[in-house]
Each structure stands twice: as structure tokens, then as C-alpha cells.
SEMIVEX-686429 format. One record per residue (C-alpha): x, y, z; residue in one letter. Coordinates in steps of 0.02 Angstrom, whole numbers. Example, Ala and Ser with C-alpha at 12.3 -4.5 7.8 and 13.67 -1.06 7.14 Angstrom:
REM SEMIVEX-686429
atom X = 615&Y = -225&Z = 390&r = a
atom X = 684&Y = -53&Z = 357&r = s
//
This chain:
REM SEMIVEX-686429
atom X = 984&Y = 575&Z = 761&r = m
atom X = 812&Y = 597&Z = 690&r = k
atom X = 673&Y = 536&Z = 821&r = q
atom X = 496&Y = 509&Z = 795&r = i
atom X = 398&Y = 543&Z = 971&r = i
atom X = 215&Y = 519&Z = 996&r = s
atom X = 126&Y = 603&Z = 1129&r = v
atom X = -49&Y = 578&Z = 1174&r = l
atom X = -112&Y = 716&Z = 1255&r = v
atom X = -283&Y = 795&Z = 1318&r = e
atom X = -373&Y = 888&Z = 1174&r = n
atom X = -376&Y = 1065&Z = 1253&r = k
atom X = -333&Y = 1248&Z = 1200&r = p
atom X = -156&Y = 1287&Z = 1228&r = g
atom X = -78&Y = 1119&Z = 1238&r = v
atom X = 12&Y = 1127&Z = 1065&r = l
atom X = 76&Y = 1305&Z = 1118&r = a
atom X = 140&Y = 1230&Z = 1269&r = r
atom X = 227&Y = 1079&Z = 1168&r = v
atom X = 296&Y = 1185&Z = 1042&r = s
atom X = 379&Y = 1322&Z = 1185&r = g
atom X = 453&Y = 1172&Z = 1271&r = l
atom X = 542&Y = 1149&Z = 1101&r = f
atom X = 565&Y = 1331&Z = 1055&r = s
atom X = 640&Y = 1387&Z = 1237&r = s
atom X = 776&Y = 1243&Z = 1261&r = r
atom X = 824&Y = 1275&Z = 1073&r = g
atom X = 778&Y = 1113&Z = 1001&r = f
atom X = 688&Y = 1095&Z = 833&r = n
atom X = 529&Y = 1022&Z = 777&r = i
atom X = 565&Y = 953&Z = 603&r = e
atom X = 382&Y = 904&Z = 563&r = s
atom X = 215&Y = 892&Z = 661&r = l
atom X = 59&Y = 805&Z = 637&r = s
atom X = -90&Y = 818&Z = 766&r = v
atom X = -271&Y = 759&Z = 774&r = a
atom X = -393&Y = 680&Z = 877&r = e
atom X = -390&Y = 496&Z = 918&r = t
atom X = -534&Y = 391&Z = 932&r = l
atom X = -574&Y = 475&Z = 1103&r = d
atom X = -611&Y = 649&Z = 1059&r = p
atom X = -558&Y = 708&Z = 1228&r = t
atom X = -373&Y = 654&Z = 1161&r = i
atom X = -260&Y = 702&Z = 1030&r = s
atom X = -91&Y = 616&Z = 961&r = r
atom X = 34&Y = 733&Z = 925&r = l
atom X = 176&Y = 661&Z = 810&r = t
atom X = 337&Y = 734&Z = 799&r = l
atom X = 504&Y = 723&Z = 717&r = v
atom X = 643&Y = 802&Z = 798&r = t
atom X = 839&Y = 790&Z = 792&r = e
atom X = 976&Y = 766&Z = 922&r = g
atom X = 1097&Y = 652&Z = 1019&r = n
atom X = 1031&Y = 532&Z = 1149&r = d
atom X = 1050&Y = 654&Z = 1292&r = q
atom X = 945&Y = 785&Z = 1200&r = i
atom X = 814&Y = 650&Z = 1160&r = l
atom X = 815&Y = 584&Z = 1330&r = e
atom X = 784&Y = 758&Z = 1403&r = q
atom X = 636&Y = 800&Z = 1265&r = i
atom X = 548&Y = 650&Z = 1316&r = k
atom X = 560&Y = 690&Z = 1502&r = k
atom X = 508&Y = 873&Z = 1457&r = q
atom X = 358&Y = 813&Z = 1376&r = l
atom X = 314&Y = 688&Z = 1504&r = n
atom X = 312&Y = 844&Z = 1631&r = k
atom X = 194&Y = 934&Z = 1539&r = l
atom X = 31&Y = 942&Z = 1629&r = i
atom X = -95&Y = 893&Z = 1480&r = d
atom X = 28&Y = 740&Z = 1435&r = t
atom X = -55&Y = 557&Z = 1442&r = i
atom X = 87&Y = 473&Z = 1372&r = k
atom X = 241&Y = 492&Z = 1263&r = v
atom X = 286&Y = 350&Z = 1144&r = i
atom X = 476&Y = 354&Z = 1072&r = d
atom X = 476&Y = 269&Z = 903&r = f
atom X = 650&Y = 215&Z = 916&r = d
atom X = 746&Y = 82&Z = 785&r = k
atom X = 715&Y = -64&Z = 923&r = s
atom X = 532&Y = -42&Z = 925&r = k
atom X = 418&Y = -116&Z = 771&r = d
atom X = 312&Y = 35&Z = 709&r = y
atom X = 228&Y = 105&Z = 545&r = v
atom X = 264&Y = 282&Z = 493&r = a
atom X = 198&Y = 364&Z = 350&r = r
atom X = 191&Y = 535&Z = 277&r = e
atom X = 69&Y = 601&Z = 143&r = m
atom X = 146&Y = 737&Z = 6&r = v
atom X = 53&Y = 841&Z = -115&r = l
atom X = 156&Y = 874&Z = -284&r = i
atom X = 112&Y = 1000&Z = -399&r = k
atom X = 208&Y = 973&Z = -554&r = v
atom X = 221&Y = 1050&Z = -721&r = n
atom X = 147&Y = 942&Z = -876&r = v
atom X = 149&Y = 959&Z = -1059&r = t
atom X = 108&Y = 820&Z = -1191&r = e
atom X = 279&Y = 762&Z = -1187&r = k
atom X = 280&Y = 732&Z = -1009&r = t
atom X = 99&Y = 676&Z = -955&r = r
atom X = 126&Y = 488&Z = -999&r = s
atom X = 291&Y = 491&Z = -893&r = e
atom X = 207&Y = 574&Z = -761&r = i
atom X = 66&Y = 432&Z = -734&r = l
atom X = 183&Y = 317&Z = -762&r = s
atom X = 283&Y = 368&Z = -617&r = i
atom X = 132&Y = 385&Z = -523&r = l
atom X = 73&Y = 210&Z = -565&r = e
atom X = 257&Y = 130&Z = -491&r = i
atom X = 232&Y = 245&Z = -329&r = f
atom X = 43&Y = 198&Z = -309&r = r
atom X = 9&Y = 387&Z = -309&r = g
atom X = -141&Y = 474&Z = -396&r = k
atom X = -183&Y = 635&Z = -480&r = v
atom X = -300&Y = 735&Z = -380&r = v
atom X = -312&Y = 890&Z = -479&r = d
atom X = -282&Y = 935&Z = -645&r = v
atom X = -257&Y = 1111&Z = -751&r = s
atom X = -194&Y = 1141&Z = -915&r = i
atom X = -3&Y = 1135&Z = -880&r = d
atom X = -1&Y = 1055&Z = -700&r = s
atom X = -50&Y = 892&Z = -611&r = y
atom X = -67&Y = 900&Z = -412&r = t
atom X = -18&Y = 719&Z = -353&r = i
atom X = -37&Y = 637&Z = -198&r = e
atom X = 69&Y = 509&Z = -115&r = v
atom X = 92&Y = 427&Z = 24&r = t
atom X = 234&Y = 323&Z = 105&r = g
atom X = 395&Y = 320&Z = 209&r = d
atom X = 540&Y = 453&Z = 180&r = d
atom X = 630&Y = 339&Z = 49&r = n
atom X = 482&Y = 336&Z = -64&r = k
atom X = 434&Y = 526&Z = -37&r = i
atom X = 610&Y = 561&Z = -98&r = q
atom X = 630&Y = 446&Z = -234&r = a
atom X = 457&Y = 526&Z = -322&r = i
atom X = 534&Y = 704&Z = -277&r = l
atom X = 672&Y = 671&Z = -361&r = d
atom X = 611&Y = 592&Z = -512&r = l
atom X = 479&Y = 742&Z = -530&r = f
atom X = 631&Y = 876&Z = -508&r = k
atom X = 697&Y = 877&Z = -672&r = p
atom X = 511&Y = 889&Z = -758&r = l
atom X = 477&Y = 1057&Z = -635&r = g
atom X = 404&Y = 1033&Z = -475&r = i
atom X = 307&Y = 1194&Z = -453&r = k
atom X = 249&Y = 1165&Z = -263&r = e
atom X = 237&Y = 1040&Z = -133&r = i
atom X = 148&Y = 1019&Z = 37&r = a
atom X = 201&Y = 878&Z = 176&r = r
atom X = 85&Y = 822&Z = 304&r = t
atom X = 227&Y = 784&Z = 431&r = g
atom X = 236&Y = 591&Z = 482&r = k
atom X = 115&Y = 486&Z = 573&r = a
atom X = 171&Y = 326&Z = 678&r = a
atom X = 90&Y = 187&Z = 754&r = l
atom X = 154&Y = 48&Z = 854&r = l
atom X = 128&Y = -126&Z = 755&r = r
atom X = 14&Y = -255&Z = 801&r = g
atom X = -97&Y = -240&Z = 967&r = s
atom X = 29&Y = -127&Z = 1062&r = k
atom X = -85&Y = 25&Z = 1046&r = n
atom X = -232&Y = 72&Z = 1151&r = k
atom X = -271&Y = 233&Z = 1073&r = k
//
């Protein structure tokens, strides 16, 4: 089972290394990772996606809570109401025949062209897993040259967030 976990940590050198060390030393995988400052520059939000059964996920959360620099661990499970998004940059082949098709797909997915060359477009799309996968599936036959993904960012809905 995939799980999104957000960790508020002190924004200090070595914190990310301790978190990744916790995962690697126990043989857990980090599927995606996103880290940035919060409104308070002394605190960072680390959002990661990992996979495991309930016992493994519970162990991960307990270990994260034990880290010295951890302020709060937020578990985005299915019972909680949250918003999660990911941004992807896709460099796709472009020809005279495919140019209008690519632009039509982008309009449907509310994506945008952020760079243009003679034979390619670099496209930016933001959304959930299904939206990202759907647009990748549509662009594969046209020839994807490269992709870069940010990893998930997630927040609880409503007034539940404080940082």
C-alpha cells in the first residue's frame, strides 16, 4: 500500500540525511520526496511517498517521530481529507503533424508549453497520479524524450493545517 507522509522538521543541515538514513538502514524505499521551507524559515516540510503494509508504515511513522529534528509527522491516509499534487515536465517530440494534437491534449489537461524548440515542446502539467499518468500515456506514442517529476506535495484540507 502506498502512503503519503509529511514531516515538519527543523530546517537545519543533516536533517534530510537522517531521514533518508532511517529509510535505507531499515530497507524501506522512498518512492518520491519533496522538501521545502514552510512560512516559518526555521521549519521545512518534507513530503514523501513510501510503500508497505500497515505494520511497516506504522514503524516508519514511529521512527520518524523519534528523530531529534522532527516537529510533527502527518499521515495522509484514506480516512483523512487532503489535497495532493505533483508537477511533471515532459519533453515531447513535435512535428508539423503532431503540433496541433499536442496543443489540444494540453488544453484538455490544463497544461502549458514552457519551452519550444524546432523538434520538441517542454510541457508542464500539475495534478494527481491519474492525471499525470493519463497525459504520459497520451504522449508516449508521440515520443517522450525526457520527463522530470517533482514528487508529491500534500496538505490537509480546510483549517487543519497550521504550518
